[in-house]
N, C-alpha and C positions, 0 to 999 in steps of 0.2 A: 766381270764388271769392269768397265773402263772408268778410270778415276783421274781426276784433275783438281788441282787446288785453284781456288778463285778468291777474289777480294770482294767484300760486301760494299756496294755503292750506297744502297739505302734499304730500309726494311719498313714496310707499312702494311698493317692489317693482315699479317700472315704471309706476305709475299716479299721475297728478297730479290733485289736486283743485284746480280753478280757480274763481275768482269773477269774474264780469263785472258791471260797473256798468250800470244801465239808462241809456240815452241817448235824447234826443229831438232832433229837428232844429230845435227852436225857436230856437236861437241864430243860425241862418243863414237863417231864414225872413223874408220881407218882409211877411207877412200877420199878424204878431203881434198887432196891435191888433184885428183882427176875428176872431181865432181863439179857440176855447174850450179848446184843448189845454193851455196853461199853467195855466189855472184848474183843470182836471181833475187835472193832475199834482200840484197843491198838496193836493188832497183825498186822494190815494192816498199811503200811506207809501212812503218810498224803498225800493226793492227791489233786491236783488242776486241774480243768477242763478248757481247753482253747476253745474259740470259736471265730469265725469271724462274724462281723456284719457290714452291709453297713450303713454308716452314712456320710452325706455330711459335717456336721459341724466338724471342726478340733478339735481333742482331744489331751490332753497332757498325757504322761506316768504318772501313779500314780493317775490319776483322776478317781473318782468313777462314775459309771453310773448304772441306773436301767434298766435291760432288761426284756422282757416278751415274752411269747409265748402263743398262744391260747390254752385253755384247751382241746378243741375238737381235735386239732392236736396232742397234747401230749397223749391223751387217745387212739387215733387211732394208733399212733406209738407204744405205749405199747402193744396194742392188737396184732398188727402185730408181734412184737418181741417175745412175750410170748405165745400167743394162737396158732398162725399158726404152729410152729414146734410141739407143743403138739398135735394139731389135726392131723398133718401128722403122728406122731408116733402112735396115736391110730388107724387111718385109715390103715396105712401100716401094723401094727401088726395084726389088725383084719382081713384084707384081706388074708394075708399069713397064718394065723391060720385057716381060713375058707377053703382055697384052699388046703393047704398041711397038715393040721391037727396036727402039732407038735409044742411044745413050742419053740424049737430052731428056727424054721422058723418064728414064731411069733416075737421073739426077733430080728431076722434079719430084718423082715419087719418093725418093730418099728424104728430100726436104719436107715434103708433106707428112710422110710417116713419122719422121723424127719430131716434127712440130705437134702432131696430134698426140703422140705419146708423151711429149713434154707437158702438154695441157692436162692429160690424164694424171700424170705424176703430181702436178700442182693440186689437182682436185683431191687425190688420195692423201696428199700431205695434210690438207685441212682436216680430213677425217681421222688419219692416224695420229696427228698431233694432239688430239684430245684424249687419246687412250693413255692410261697410266703407265703401260709398259714403255712408252716412248718419252716419258717425262724424266728429267734428271732428278735425283734425290740427294739430300745432304747426308753424307756418311759420317763426317767428323766436323766438329766446330772448334776452331782455335781460340786461344785466350784473347779477349778484347785488347786492343792497343791501349797502353797506359795503365793497365791493371796490375802490372808487375814492376812498378817503379821502384828503384833501389834508393834507399835513404842513405845519407852520409853517416859515418860512424858517430860523429859528435852531435848530430842534429837531434832535437827532442822528438819523442814520439807523440803523435797527435791522437 
């Protein structure tokens, strides 16, 4: 199970809108001096990812929740997004190279094959996105903000 903490933006009728912060592993990496990822992260504006999760328990804005998704589903999704267009490019380029024999047609075939597979992946995304295995679930719910206010020692109890 892949897990991540998120902040509740809103909750209405059993659907919570959550916001996850983008994280990199640069803080724990020993190759910081020879790596270009920190420099690239400075070029890209800070992004926050939003997602909707079904949960019947009411949540308050600002509350933290831990969400998770099955690793199998995540790996399948990554395979579809990255490998399918790549295979389409190789197949399309190879077929047009074989049939027509020029590099220009091989490049055209690669573009067409990648484009067709990209469209297939988008169509599969709509189908797979409705399945429960591909939906994130709430694993833990944090304490709502403000519920653990500390009173001063001399203040009267209400």
